[in-house]
VOBA-1610 file (N, C-alpha, C; in pm, whole numbers, padded with zeros to 5 digits, always signed):
BEGIN
Unk+01105-01401-01172Unk+00965-01409-01215Unk+00879-01303-01146Unk+00930-01247-01037Unk+00847-01156-00958Unk+00806-01032-01037Unk+00896-00978-01118Unk+00861-00860-01196Unk+00753-00892-01299Unk+00763-01010-01360Unk+00658-01054-01452Unk+00525-01070-01378Unk+00533-01126-01258Unk+00415-01143-01174Unk+00349-01008-01144Unk+00430-00907-01121Unk+00376-00775-01087Unk+00295-00712-01200Unk+00324-00753-01323Unk+00257-00689-01437Unk+00106-00702-01430Unk+00058-00817-01386Unk-00087-00836-01381Unk-00149-00743-01277Unk-00074-00705-01175Unk-00127-00613-01075Unk-00129-00469-01128Unk-00041-00439-01222Unk-00051-00311-01291Unk-00186-00301-01360Unk-00225-00409-01425Unk-00354-00413-01495Unk-00470-00404-01395Unk-00461-00478-01285Unk-00568-00478-01186Unk-00585-00340-01122Unk-00474-00276-01088Unk-00481-00142-01029Unk-00538-00043-01130Unk-00499-00056-01257Unk-00553+00033-01360Unk-00704+00014-01374Unk-00751-00110-01365Unk-00895-00136-01372Unk-00967-00074-01255Unk-00908-00082-01137Unk-00967-00017-01019Unk-00973+00133-01036Unk-00865+00190-01087Unk-00861+00335-01108Unk-00968+00379-01207Unk-00982+00303-01315Unk-01084+00336-01415Unk-01223+00328-01355Unk-01245+00232-01267Unk-01377+00217-01204Unk-01409+00338-01117Unk-01312+00382-01036Unk-01336+00498-00951Unk-01349+00625-01033Unk-01273+00634-01141Unk-01283+00751-01228Unk-01423+00764-01287Unk-01485+00652-01318Unk-01620+00655-01375Unk-01729+00669-01271Unk-01696+00646-01144Unk-01795+00656-01036Unk-01728+00718-00913Unk-01706+00850-00917Unk-01629+00915-00811Unk-01709+00947-00685Unk-01833+00903-00677Unk-01913+00931-00558Unk-01866+00851-00438Unk-01935+00872-00326Unk-01894+00804-00203Unk-01909+00653-00214Unk-02012+00607-00286Unk-02026+00462-00308Unk-01911+00408-00392Unk-01867+00489-00489Unk-01754+00449-00570Unk-01626+00438-00490Unk-01607+00532-00397Unk-01489+00528-00310Unk-01492+00404-00221Unk-01610+00373-00169Unk-01625+00253-00084Unk-01596+00126-00164Unk-01650+00119-00287Unk-01627+00002-00371Unk-01478-00011-00406Unk-01415+00101-00436Unk-01272+00101-00466Unk-01192+00042-00349Unk-01225+00086-00229Unk-01155+00038-00110Unk-01175-00112-00091Unk-01302-00155-00105Unk-01333-00296-00084Unk-01269-00388-00185Unk-01248-00340-00306Unk-01186-00423-00410Unk-01034-00417-00405Unk-00981-00303-00362Unk-00835-00289-00357Unk-00773-00381-00253Unk-00842-00398-00141Unk-00785-00479-00031Unk-00753-00622-00076Unk-00847-00696-00137Unk-00809-00832-00180Unk-00705-00834-00292Unk-00704-00729-00376Unk-00600-00722-00479Unk-00463-00711-00413Unk-00451-00616-00320Unk-00323-00598-00250Unk-00286-00723-00171Unk-00383-00782-00105Unk-00356-00899-00022Unk-00310-01017-00107Unk-00364-01031-00227Unk-00319-01137-00317Unk-00171-01119-00348Unk-00133-00994-00378Unk+00008-00966-00406Unk+00095-00990-00283Unk+00054-00937-00169Unk+00135-00947-00048Unk+00149-01092-00003Unk+00043-01170-00011Unk+00047-01309+00035Unk+00149-01390-00043Unk+00148-01373-00175Unk+00249-01445-00253Unk+00389-01392-00226Unk+00400-01262-00205Unk+00531-01202-00177Unk+00590-01259-00049Unk+00507-01276+00055Unk+00556-01336+00179Unk+00603-01480+00154Unk+00524-01554+00075Unk+00563-01692+00044Unk+00697-01694-00030Unk+00708-01614-00136Unk+00828-01616-00218Unk+00951-01571-00139Unk+00931-01481-00045Unk+01044-01433+00035Unk+01104-01546+00118Unk+01020-01638+00161Unk+01067-01748+00248Unk+01098-01876+00171Unk+01019-01907+00067Unk+01024-02042+00011Unk+01045-02045-00141Unk+01086-01936-00200Unk+01100-01932-00345Unk+01200-02037-00394Unk+01158-02116-00492Unk+01247-02215-00554Unk+01268-02188-00703Unk+01174-02116-00764Unk+01180-02082-00906Unk+01196-02206-00993Unk+01137-02318-00950Unk+01141-02438-01032Unk+01018-02443-01122Unk+01009-02547-01202Unk+00901-02556-01301Unk+00764-02561-01236Unk+00752-02633-01125Unk+00621-02645-01060Unk+00577-02510-01004Unk+00668-02440-00937Unk+00631-02309-00884Unk+00594-02213-00997Unk+00672-02213-01103Unk+00641-02124-01215Unk+00502-02153-01272Unk+00471-02281-01290Unk+00340-02318-01345Unk+00227-02272-01254Unk+00244-02292-01123Unk+00141-02249-01028Unk+00125-02097-01029Unk+00236-02026-01034Unk+00229-01880-01033Unk+00161-01829-01159Unk+00186-01892-01272Unk+00119-01852-01396Unk-00032-01870-01383Unk-00075-01977-01318Unk-00219-01995-01293Unk-00271-01881-01205Unk-00193-01843-01105Unk-00237-01733-01020Unk-00243-01602-01098Unk-00149-01580-01187Unk-00154-01460-01272Unk-00284-01457-01351Unk-00324-01572-01405Unk-00450-01579-01478Unk-00568-01546-01387Unk-00563-01594-01263Unk-00671-01565-01168Unk-00680-01416-01138Unk-00565-01350-01120Unk-00565-01206-01094Unk-00617-01131-01216Unk-00581-01178-01335Unk-00632-01115-01457Unk-00784-01124-01462Unk-00840-01237-01422Unk-00986-01252-01418Unk-01047-01159-01314Unk-00978-01140-01202Unk-01025-01044-01102Unk-01030-00904-01162Unk-00928-00869-01241Unk-00924-00737-01305Unk-01039-00720-01402Unk-01071-00825-01475Unk-01186-00819-01566Unk-01315-00797-01488Unk-01329-00868-01376Unk-01450-00856-01294Unk-01466-00717-01236Unk-01355-00651-01206Unk-01359-00516-01148Unk-01429-00419-01242Unk-01417-00443-01371Unk-01473-00350-01469Unk-01625-00355-01476Unk-01688-00457-01420Unk-01833-00470-01427Unk-01902-00427-01300Unk-02030-00395-01312Unk-02109-00352-01196Unk-02223-00449-01164Unk-02230-00560-01234Unk-02341-00653-01215Unk-02308-00754-01106Unk-02412-00826-01062Unk-02392-00931-00961Unk-02301-01040-01015Unk-02311-01067-01146Unk-02224-01168-01206Unk-02077-01129-01193Unk-02049-00998-01200Unk-01911-00951-01188Unk-01856-00980-01050Unk-01936-00959-00947Unk-01888-00986-00811Unk-01871-01136-00787Unk-01956-01218-00851Unk-01938-01363-00844Unk-01806-01401-00910Unk-01782-01345-01027Unk-01657-01373-01097Unk-01535-01330-01016Unk-01546-01216-00950Unk-01436-01167-00867Unk-01408-01265-00754Unk-01515-01310-00687Unk-01498-01402-00574Unk-01437-01535-00619Unk-01487-01591-00728Unk-01436-01719-00774Unk-01292-01707-00824Unk-01260-01595-00889Unk-01122-01573-00934Unk-01028-01561-00814Unk-01075-01494-00710Unk-00993-01481-00589Unk-00971-01619-00525Unk-01076-01701-00524Unk-01063-01837-00469Unk-00956-01915-00546Unk-00956-01901-00678Unk-00855-01970-00759Unk-00714-01924-00720Unk-00698-01793-00702Unk-00568-01740-00662Unk-00525-01796-00526Unk-00621-01809-00434Unk-00588-01862-00301Unk-00557-02012-00306Unk-00624-02085-00395Unk-00593-02227-00410Unk-00449-02247-00455Unk-00404-02160-00545Unk-00264-02167-00588Unk-00171-02143-00470Unk-00202-02042-00389Unk-00119-02013-00273Unk-00117-02132-00176Unk-00232-02193-00155Unk-00239-02310-00068Unk-00153-02424-00123Unk-00158-02444-00254Unk-00076-02549-00315Unk+00073-02522-00295Unk+00112-02395-00305Unk+00251-02359-00283Unk+00293-02388-00138Unk+00204-02355-00044Unk+00237-02380+00096Unk+00239-02529+00129Unk+00157-02608+00062Unk+00163-02753+00082Unk+00301-02805+00042Unk+00355-02753-00068Unk+00490-02792-00109Unk+00592-02753-00002Unk+00578-02630+00050Unk+00672-02585+00153Unk+00662-02672+00278Unk+00541-02709+00315Unk+00522-02793+00434Unk+00588-02929+00414Unk+00584-02977+00294Unk+00640-03110+00265Unk+00793-03108+00266Unk+00852-02999+00217Unk+00997-02999+00194Unk+01078-02923+00299Unk+01014-02837+00379Unk+01088-02757+00478Unk+01039-02797+00616Unk+01105-02893+00675Unk+01056-02953+00800Unk+01054-02855+00916Unk+01153-02765+00923Unk+01165-02679+01040Unk+01055-02574+01049Unk+00980-02551+00942Unk+00873-02451+00949Unk+00735-02514+00927Unk+00723-02643+00947Unk+00595-02710+00921Unk+00484-02657+01012Unk+00516-02627+01135Unk+00413-02575+01226Unk+00364-02439+01178Unk+00456-02354+01134Unk+00419-02223+01080Unk+00332-02238+00957Unk+00376-02322+00863Unk+00301-02341+00739Unk+00165-02402+00766Unk+00157-02490+00864Unk+00028-02549+00900Unk-00070-02442+00944Unk-00022-02344+01020Unk-00107-02233+01061Unk-00156-02152+00942Unk-00064-02126+00847Unk-00104-02054+00726Unk-00210-02132+00648Unk-00188-02261+00633Unk-00282-02342+00555Unk-00421-02342+00617Unk-00429-02354+00748Unk-00559-02356+00814Unk-00631-02222+00799Unk-00560-02113+00826Unk-00623-01982+00820Unk-00663-01943+00680Unk-00573-01963+00583Unk-00603-01924+00446Unk-00710-02014+00384Unk-00711-02141+00422Unk-00817-02230+00372Unk-00953-02189+00427Unk-00957-02150+00554Unk-01084-02105+00613Unk-01133-01979+00543Unk-01043-01885+00521Unk-01082-01764+00450Unk-01128-01793+00309Unk-01055-01881+00239Unk-01093-01916+00103Unk-01229-01983+00096Unk-01262-02063+00197Unk-01392-02129+00200Unk-01504-02026+00211Unk-01483-01924+00294Unk-01584-01818+00307Unk-01601-01745+00174Unk-01489-01718+00106Unk-01498-01655-00026Unk-01578-01743-00123Unk-01554-01872-00121Unk-01624-01963-00211Unk-01774-01962-00183Unk-01812-01969-00058Unk-01954-01969-00022Unk-02018-01836-00062Unk-01942-01727-00052Unk-01998-01595-00083Unk-02047-01586-00227Unk-01987-01665-00316Unk-02027-01661-00457Unk-02170-01710-00476Unk-02224-01782-00378Unk-02359-01837-00389Unk-02457-01766-00296Unk-02415-01652-00244Unk-02497-01571-00154Unk-02528-01439-00225Unk-02651-01390-00219Unk-02684-01266-00289Unk-02618-01144-00225Unk-02605-01038-00307Unk-02558-00910-00253Unk-02670-00849-00168Unk-02639-00769-00065Unk-02506-00727-00020Unk-02442-00822+00081Unk-02513-00932+00117Unk-02455-01027+00213Unk-02322-01082+00162Unk-02310-01093+00029Unk-02185-01143-00029Unk-02067-01056+00014Unk-02088-00924+00013Unk-01978-00834+00047Unk-01942-00841+00195Unk-02042-00862+00280Unk-02014-00881+00422Unk-01930-01007+00444Unk-01959-01110+00366Unk-01880-01233+00377Unk-01736-01211+00332Unk-01718-01127+00231Unk-01582-01093+00189Unk-01506-01030+00305Unk-01573-00940+00376Unk-01509-00876+00490Unk-01469-00976+00597Unk-01558-01070+00627Unk-01528-01173+00726Unk-01408-01257+00680Unk-01408-01294+00553Unk-01299-01376+00499Unk-01166-01303+00509Unk-01166-01175+00477Unk-01041-01098+00483Unk-00991-01084+00626Unk-01083-01068+00720Unk-01043-01061+00861Unk-00972-01191+00901Unk-01029-01304+00859Unk-00967-01434+00891Unk-00827-01442+00830Unk-00816-01400+00704Unk-00688-01412+00635Unk-00583-01317+00692Unk-00623-01195+00723Unk-00528-01100+00780Unk-00486-01142+00920Unk-00577-01205+00993Unk-00546-01247+01130Unk-00453-01367+01133Unk-00449-01444+01025Unk-00370-01567+01025Unk-00221-01544+01050Unk-00154-01454+00975Unk-00011-01432+01003Unk+00013-01381+01145Unk-00078-01299+01195Unk-00061-01248+01331Unk-00073-01361+01433Unk-00163-01454+01407Unk-00184-01565+01501Unk-00061-01655+01512Unk+00018-01661+01406Unk+00137-01748+01408Unk+00266-01667+01413Unk+00257-01543+01458Unk+00372-01452+01454Unk+00493-01505+01532Unk+00469-01575+01643Unk+00581-01624+01723Unk+00659-01734+01651Unk+00593-01801+01558Unk+00660-01906+01482Unk+00739-01850+01364Unk+00714-01723+01329Unk+00778-01666+01211Unk+00928-01645+01229Unk+00975-01642+01354Unk+01119-01627+01378Unk+01197-01744+01319Unk+01131-01859+01300Unk+01198-01975+01240Unk+01219-01957+01090Unk+01144-01866+01031Unk+01159-01837+00888Unk+01153-01686+00871Unk+01258-01615+00915Unk+01254-01468+00913Unk+01246-01412+00772Unk+01179-01300+00761Unk+01169-01231+00633Unk+01301-01163+00601Unk+01330-01150+00474Unk+01455-01088+00430Unk+01449-00937+00451Unk+01555-00882+00512Unk+01558-00737+00536Unk+01596-00661+00409Unk+01633-00730+00304Unk+01665-00664+00177Unk+01560-00694+00070Unk+01523-00821+00057Unk+01430-00859-00050Unk+01289-00807-00026Unk+01236-00826+00094Unk+01096-00787+00118Unk+01075-00636+00107Unk+01160-00552+00168Unk+01142-00408+00148Unk+01154-00367+00002Unk+01243-00436-00072Unk+01254-00407-00214Unk+01124-00438-00287Unk+01060-00549-00251Unk+00934-00587-00314Unk+00824-00485-00283Unk+00817-00442-00157Unk+00716-00342-00123Unk+00746-00209-00192Unk+00874-00178-00208Unk+00910-00058-00283Unk+00867-00067-00428Unk+00881-00186-00488Unk+00839-00204-00626Unk+00688-00189-00641Unk+00612-00240-00543Unk+00467-00223-00552Unk+00431-00075-00535Unk+00505-00004-00452Unk+00481+00140-00437Unk+00507+00212-00569Unk+00614+00173-00638Unk+00640+00228-00771Unk+00525+00198-00865Unk+00474+00077-00856Unk+00363+00034-00941Unk+00242+00127-00924Unk+00205+00155-00798Unk+00087+00238-00776Unk+00116+00385-00805Unk+00240+00429-00783Unk+00276+00565-00822Unk+00270+00582-00973Unk+00301+00474-01044Unk+00291+00479-01189Unk+00151+00508-01237Unk+00052+00471-01156Unk-00086+00501-01192Unk-00110+00652-01195Unk-00040+00727-01111Unk-00052+00873-01113Unk-00003+00929-01246Unk+00111+00879-01292Unk+00164+00927-01419Unk+00071+00887-01533Unk+00023+00763-01530Unk-00070+00718-01633Unk-00198+00800-01632Unk-00246+00834-01512Unk-00369+00912-01500Unk-00352+01051-01559Unk-00238+01113-01531Unk-00211+01247-01584Unk-00204+01242-01737Unk-00135+01143-01790Unk-00123+01131-01936Unk-00259+01107-01999Unk-00338+01015-01941Unk-00470+00986-01995Unk-00561+01108-01988Unk-00555+01179-01876Unk-00639+01297-01861Unk-00606+01405-01961Unk-00477+01430-01982Unk-00438+01535-02077Unk-00465+01493-02220Unk-00448+01364-02250Unk-00479+01315-02385Unk-00626+01336-02416Unk-00711+01322-02314Unk-00855+01339-02334Unk-00892+01487-02346Unk-00829+01572-02266Unk-00866+01713-02263Unk-00801+01794-02374Unk-00686+01748-02424Unk-00614+01825-02524Unk-00528+01933-02460Unk-00465+02014-02543Unk-00369+02113-02495Unk-00439+02240-02447Unk-00521+02221-02346Unk-00587+02335-02280Unk-00494+02385-02170Unk-00476+02517-02164Unk-00376+02575-02074Unk-00382+02525-01932Unk-00499+02533-01870Unk-00511+02491-01730Unk-00491+02340-01714Unk-00537+02263-01811Unk-00519+02118-01804Unk-00371+02082-01814Unk-00299+02151-01902Unk-00155+02126-01915Unk-00085+02160-01784Unk-00122+02273-01725Unk-00061+02313-01598Unk-00089+02210-01489Unk-00214+02165-01481Unk-00249+02065-01380Unk-00174+01935-01403Unk-00155+01898-01530Unk-00084+01774-01562Unk+00062+01781-01520Unk+00129+01890-01556Unk+00271+01905-01521Unk+00288+01908-01370Unk+00204+01985-01304Unk+00211+01993-01157Unk+00178+01858-01094Unk+00087+01783-01158Unk+00053+01651-01108Unk+00171+01555-01112Unk+00250+01563-01220Unk+00371+01481-01228Unk+00466+01518-01115Unk+00478+01649-01088Unk+00564+01694-00979Unk+00513+01643-00844Unk+00381+01643-00827Unk+00323+01597-00701Unk+00351+01447-00680Unk+00328+01368-00784Unk+00356+01224-00773Unk+00504+01200-00747Unk+00590+01279-00811Unk+00734+01266-00789Unk+00771+01302-00646Unk+00703+01401-00590Unk+00729+01439-00452Unk+00692+01328-00355Unk+00581+01261-00381Unk+00542+01148-00296Unk+00642+01035-00308Unk+00689+01012-00431Unk+00796+00912-00449Unk+00918+00950-00367Unk+00958+01075-00372Unk+01076+01123-00300Unk+01061+01098-00150Unk+00947+01136-00096Unk+00926+01120+00049Unk+00930+00974+00091Unk+00875+00886+00009Unk+00874+00744+00046Unk+01014+00684+00036Unk+01078+00700-00079Unk+01202+00626-00103Unk+01323+00690-00035Unk+01315+00816+00000Unk+01425+00876+00075Unk+01423+00833+00221Unk+01314+00769+00260Unk+01299+00732+00401Unk+01266+00584+00419Unk+01288+00505+00314Unk+01255+00362+00322Unk+01359+00290+00407Unk+01315+00228+00512Unk+01403+00153+00603Unk+01338+00019+00628Unk+01399-00087+00573Unk+01334-00217+00574Unk+01383-00316+00676Unk+01487-00280+00753Unk+01540-00377+00849Unk+01439-00414+00956Unk+01335-00332+00968Unk+01233-00356+01070Unk+01156-00486+01047Unk+01159-00539+00925Unk+01076-00658+00896Unk+01128-00783+00965Unk+01250-00780+01018Unk+01303-00896+01090Unk+01239-00902+01228Unk+01151-00998+01248Unk+01072-01005+01371Unk+01149-01073+01485Unk+01144-01008+01604Unk+01197-01068+01726Unk+01085-01070+01828Unk+01019-01184+01848Unk+00902-01190+01936Unk+00935-01165+02082Unk+01064-01161+02116Unk+01103-01146+02256Unk+01128-01002+02297Unk+01108-00906+02207Unk+01131-00767+02240Unk+00998-00694+02256Unk+01008-00576+02319Unk+00888-00494+02337Unk+00844-00429+02207Unk+00930-00436+02104Unk+00900-00372+01976Unk+00855-00474+01872Unk+00800-00586+01916Unk+00760-00691+01823Unk+00647-00645+01730Unk+00582-00534+01764Unk+00474-00482+01680Unk+00527-00416+01553Unk+00653-00377+01554Unk+00706-00296+01444Unk+00694-00363+01306Unk+00737-00490+01290Unk+00725-00551+01157Unk+00582-00556+01105Unk+00488-00591+01193Unk+00347-00598+01151Unk+00297-00463+01104Unk+00326-00359+01182Unk+00279-00225+01146Unk+00346-00178+01017Unk+00478-00201+01005Unk+00549-00156+00886Unk+00493-00222+00761Unk+00471-00353+00769Unk+00423-00427+00652Unk+00281-00385+00614Unk+00191-00386+00711Unk+00050-00366+00678Unk+00014-00220+00657Unk+00099-00127+00699Unk+00076+00013+00666Unk+00087+00037+00516Unk+00154-00055+00445Unk+00165-00040+00300Unk+00032-00063+00229Unk-00062-00131+00292Unk-00194-00149+00230Unk-00265-00015+00213Unk-00295+00059+00322Unk-00361+00188+00302Unk-00272+00288+00229Unk-00141+00279+00247Unk-00051+00369+00174Unk-00066+00349+00024Unk-00066+00224-00021Unk-00079+00196-00164Unk-00214+00241-00218Unk-00321+00211-00143Unk-00453+00255-00187Unk-00463+00406-00195Unk-00403+00475-00098Unk-00406+00621-00098Unk-00330+00678-00217Unk-00218+00617-00252Unk-00142+00665-00368Unk-00220+00647-00498Unk-00292+00536-00510Unk-00377+00517-00628Unk-00485+00624-00632Unk-00550+00648-00518Unk-00656+00750-00512Unk-00601+00887-00547Unk-00481+00918-00499Unk-00420+01047-00532Unk-00401+01060-00683Unk-00357+00952-00748Unk-00341+00956-00893Unk-00472+00977-00966Unk-00577+00912-00919Unk-00709+00932-00979Unk-00754+01076-00960Unk-00728+01130-00841Unk-00761+01270-00815Unk-00689+01364-00910Unk-00565+01333-00943Unk-00492+01416-01038Unk-00558+01415-01175Unk-00609+01299-01215Unk-00678+01294-01345Unk-00804+01380-01342Unk-00874+01383-01229Unk-00988+01473-01216Unk-00943+01618-01231Unk-00830+01652-01170Unk-00783+01791-01177Unk-00741+01828-01319Unk-00679+01736-01391Unk-00641+01762-01530Unk-00766+01788-01614Unk-00874+01718-01582Unk-01002+01740-01650Unk-01075+01863-01596Unk-01013+01931-01497Unk-01069+02051-01435Unk-01201+02022-01365Unk-01213+01899-01313Unk-01329+01861-01232Unk-01287+01869-01085Unk-01329+01973-01017Unk-01283+01996-00879Unk-01401+02018-00786Unk-01507+01939-00805Unk-01617+01944-00710Unk-01573+01878-00579Unk-01665+01875-00483Unk-01628+01829-00348Unk-01570+01688-00348Unk-01636+01594-00415Unk-01590+01455-00412Unk-01456+01442-00484Unk-01441+01507-00600Unk-01316+01499-00674Unk-01201+01557-00593Unk-01227+01668-00525Unk-01122+01727-00439Unk-01087+01632-00325Unk-01188+01564-00272Unk-01162+01470-00163Unk-01076+01353-00210Unk-01102+01304-00332Unk-01022+01193-00383Unk-00875+01232-00389Unk-00846+01353-00440Unk-00707+01397-00448Unk-00649+01429-00311Unk-00718+01515-00237Unk-00666+01556-00106Unk-00666+01440-00007Unk-00774+01360-00009Unk-00780+01246+00081Unk-00675+01142+00049Unk-00653+01117-00081Unk-00550+01021-00119Unk-00411+01069-00080Unk-00383+01197-00106Unk-00252+01253-00072Unk-00232+01254+00079Unk-00335+01296+00152Unk-00326+01297+00299Unk-00308+01156+00354Unk-00382+01061+00299Unk-00368+00923+00344Unk-00227+00870+00322Unk-00169+00904+00206Unk-00031+00862+00180Unk+00065+00920+00283Unk+00046+01048+00317Unk+00133+01111+00417Unk+00114+01049+00555Unk-00010+01021+00590Unk-00037+00960+00722Unk+00035+00827+00735Unk+00026+00744+00632Unk+00085+00610+00645Unk+00235+00610+00619Unk+00287+00712+00552Unk+00432+00730+00555Unk+00477+00763+00697Unk+00396+00844+00767Unk+00426+00872+00906Unk+00422+00748+00992Unk+00326+00661+00965Unk+00319+00534+01040Unk+00444+00450+01014Unk+00493+00450+00890Unk+00617+00378+00860Unk+00733+00434+00941Unk+00738+00566+00954Unk+00843+00627+01036Unk+00831+00581+01181Unk+00709+00575+01231Unk+00689+00534+01371Unk+00735+00390+01394Unk+00731+00310+01288Unk+00764+00168+01302Unk+00910+00137+01272Unk+00991+00238+01242Unk+01130+00211+01208Unk+01210+00174+01331Unk+01333+00129+01308Unk+01416+00075+01415Unk+01450+00179+01521Unk+01466+00138+01645Unk+01496+00231+01754Unk+01622+00313+01733Unk+01716+00267+01653Unk+01840+00341+01632Unk+01816+00476+01566Unk+01704+00488+01495Unk+01671+00615+01429Unk+01542+00672+01484Unk+01502+00631+01603Unk+01368+00658+01652Unk+01341+00806+01671Unk+01436+00882+01727Unk+01409+01023+01754Unk+01379+01099+01625Unk+01468+01082+01526Unk+01449+01153+01401Unk+01321+01107+01331Unk+01297+00977+01327Unk+01182+00926+01255Unk+01051+00963+01322Unk+01050+00975+01454Unk+00929+01020+01520Unk+00900+01165+01485Unk+01005+01246+01470Unk+00986+01384+01427Unk+00928+01388+01286Unk+00983+01305+01198Unk+00931+01299+01062Unk+00786+01253+01061Unk+00753+01158+01146Unk+00615+01110+01154Unk+00521+01224+01191Unk+00559+01304+01289Unk+00475+01416+01331Unk+00460+01517+01217Unk+00568+01539+01142Unk+00560+01629+01027Unk+00463+01575+00923Unk+00469+01444+00896Unk+00378+01384+00798Unk+00232+01396+00844Unk+00208+01370+00972Unk+00071+01377+01024Unk+00017+01520+01014Unk+00099+01617+01053Unk+00056+01757+01047Unk+00032+01799+00903Unk+00119+01756+00813Unk+00103+01790+00672Unk-00023+01729+00613Unk-00056+01608+00656Unk-00179+01544+00609Unk-00301+01625+00649Unk-00299+01678+00771Unk-00410+01762+00815Unk-00421+01888+00731Unk-00306+01948+00699Unk-00306+02067+00613Unk-00363+02034+00476Unk-00324+01920+00421Unk-00373+01879+00289Unk-00524+01862+00290Unk-00577+01799+00394Unk-00722+01782+00404Unk-00794+01916+00414Unk-00738+02007+00491Unk-00798+02140+00504Unk-00795+02214+00370Unk-00686+02202+00299Unk-00677+02266+00167Unk-00781+02208+00072Unk-00798+02078+00076Unk-00900+02016-00009Unk-01039+02065+00022Unk-01063+02099+00148Unk-01196+02145+00190Unk-01222+02291+00155Unk-01117+02374+00156Unk-01139+02520+00145Unk-01094+02580+00013Unk-01025+02505-00073Unk-00966+02566-00192Unk-01067+02600-00299Unk-01187+02546-00292Unk-01284+02575-00396Unk-01261+02491-00520Unk-01317+02533-00632Unk-01320+02450-00752Unk-01212+02485-00853Unk-01107+02552-00810Unk-00994+02582-00898Unk-00895+02466-00891Unk-00898+02381-00993Unk-00819+02257-00990Unk-00670+02286-00984Unk-00623+02380-01065Unk-00480+02410-01069Unk-00433+02464-00935Unk-00512+02552-00875Unk-00473+02609-00745Unk-00462+02501-00638Unk-00551+02403-00642Unk-00545+02295-00544Unk-00418+02212-00561Unk-00385+02179-00685Unk-00263+02100-00708Unk-00140+02179-00665Unk-00138+02309-00693Unk-00026+02394-00649Unk-00014+02391-00498Unk-00127+02404-00429Unk-00125+02406-00283Unk-00073+02275-00225Unk-00121+02162-00279Unk-00076+02033-00228Unk+00072+02010-00261Unk+00113+02051-00380Unk+00254+02037-00417Unk+00343+02119-00324Unk+00296+02236-00284Unk+00373+02320-00191Unk+00395+02247-00059Unk+00292+02179-00010Unk+00305+02104+00116Unk+00408+01992+00101Unk+00406+01923-00011Unk+00499+01812-00034Unk+00642+01864-00045Unk+00662+01970-00124Unk+00796+02025-00142Unk+00851+02077-00010Unk+00765+02138+00071Unk+00810+02189+00201Unk+00865+02075+00288Unk+00801+01960+00282Unk+00851+01845+00360Unk+00984+01794+00307Unk+00998+01791+00175Unk+01125+01746+00116Unk+01238+01839+00160Unk+01214+01970+00154Unk+01316+02066+00194Unk+01347+02054+00342Unk+01245+02032+00424Unk+01267+02014+00568Unk+01353+01891+00594Unk+01325+01783+00522Unk+01406+01662+00538Unk+01552+01688+00499Unk+01571+01754+00384Unk+01707+01773+00332Unk+01789+01865+00422Unk+01731+01978+00459Unk+01810+02082+00525Unk+01804+02078+00678Unk+01710+02001+00733Unk+01699+01997+00879Unk+01705+01853+00931Unk+01604+01773+00900Unk+01592+01642+00963Unk+01699+01543+00918Unk+01746+01556+00793Unk+01850+01466+00743Unk+01985+01536+00726Unk+01993+01660+00768Unk+02118+01736+00757Unk+02217+01681+00860Unk+02332+01627+00817Unk+02425+01567+00913Unk+02467+01661+01024Unk+02487+01789+00992Unk+02530+01884+01094Unk+02422+01903+01199Unk+02297+01915+01155Unk+02186+01935+01248Unk+02163+01810+01330Unk+02166+01692+01264Unk+02142+01566+01335Unk+02250+01540+01437Unk+02378+01562+01398Unk+02489+01539+01492Unk+02480+01632+01611Unk+02446+01759+01586Unk+02434+01854+01696Unk+02323+01814+01791Unk+02209+01766+01736Unk+02098+01723+01821Unk+02137+01602+01904Unk+02212+01508+01843Unk+02254+01389+01917Unk+02351+01425+02029Unk+02439+01526+02004Unk+02531+01570+02109Unk+02453+01628+02226Unk+02350+01710+02195Unk+02270+01770+02302Unk+02199+01663+02383Unk+02145+01561+02313Unk+02077+01452+02384Unk+02174+01376+02473Unk+02294+01347+02420Unk+02395+01275+02499Unk+02436+01354+02622Unk+02458+01486+02605Unk+02496+01570+02718Unk+02385+01574+02822Unk+02259+01581+02775Unk+02146+01584+02868Unk+02136+01454+02946Unk+02156+01341+02876Unk+02149+01211+02944Unk+02263+01197+03045Unk+02383+01250+03010Unk+02496+01243+03102Unk+02470+01327+03226Unk+02410+01446+03204Unk+02378+01533+03318Unk+02277+01467+03410Unk+02177+01401+03351Unk+02077+01332+03432Unk+02141+01219+03513Unk+02238+01151+03451Unk+02306+01042+03521Unk+02388+01095+03639Unk+02454+01212+03618Unk+02533+01271+03725Unk+02446+01311+03843Unk+02328+01369+03811Unk+02236+01410+03917Unk+02185+01291+03995Unk+02164+01179+03924Unk+02116+01058+03991Unk+02223+01002+04083
//
């Protein structure tokens, strides 16, 4: 049922993209960010539940279908700019959270060994949901501040009960696969944006070039993510010094996903040959953000690959800085900007293939490290 569940988030992300496309100013970027977070969190919260307690029985299916309807209503609300739209968004989100609470009540009843963990989830998520409910009766902009408070409560809840999560460990295969599927979902927005942009502009030479290069750029981001996806980190061990790794790996996907959506919207601007300052920032900022949080994922990977992944992280961070600089200095030539950003992405792919992931280079580096450690031991 999870793939069917994901479909409604395709619609929600598309609605967010359309909203930013119609309002690319700084206020539009802020609104996009504020709306994307609860959308992503709705998906992630259910994903965590399903990873631990999925039964796929009739009751769960019925509850999930109700949640799908709630997310669909959130997507409808995203399309509006009125106060009524934000009320609708808040109430729809509350409905989605009520479904999640009902699912956790079932888990608490039937899975005795994790009742303390589930109790923590129920308390935190119920508190956050209550703030969301009250926000619907508070005028803007105080309503939006309340959303922020509610999200802080909800995001803090899993962290507060992290030591209990070892009793119900996350799957090292299923959960990374789910996050990979959501990454595919948001990357798909880039392809959709390019197609929509070119369909609107017609077969204009520069627009066609920007569209084709945009597909290559989105494909390059896909390559960098999936060639380096390592999900074993999600298995939490609260007794190690690296207990931060699962939290960082999981939650880095929030800004990563948002950045990938923004990058896709930026590509649609480039296909339309709109390359003013804000439009360039949407593309360059989104691409740079994706690289930064891919680097964060590298930093959070398992210690067995730490040396190589830390090098990759530094490469991603440096490349993100280059992308931001290119966005600032390239001027209003949309095609040239896409070419420049694509060059940065391709350079990283080639570096990974021929240097960082090259077995001969990696083995030689490991031999040098081993010899150095042996020499240090002899001196000691």
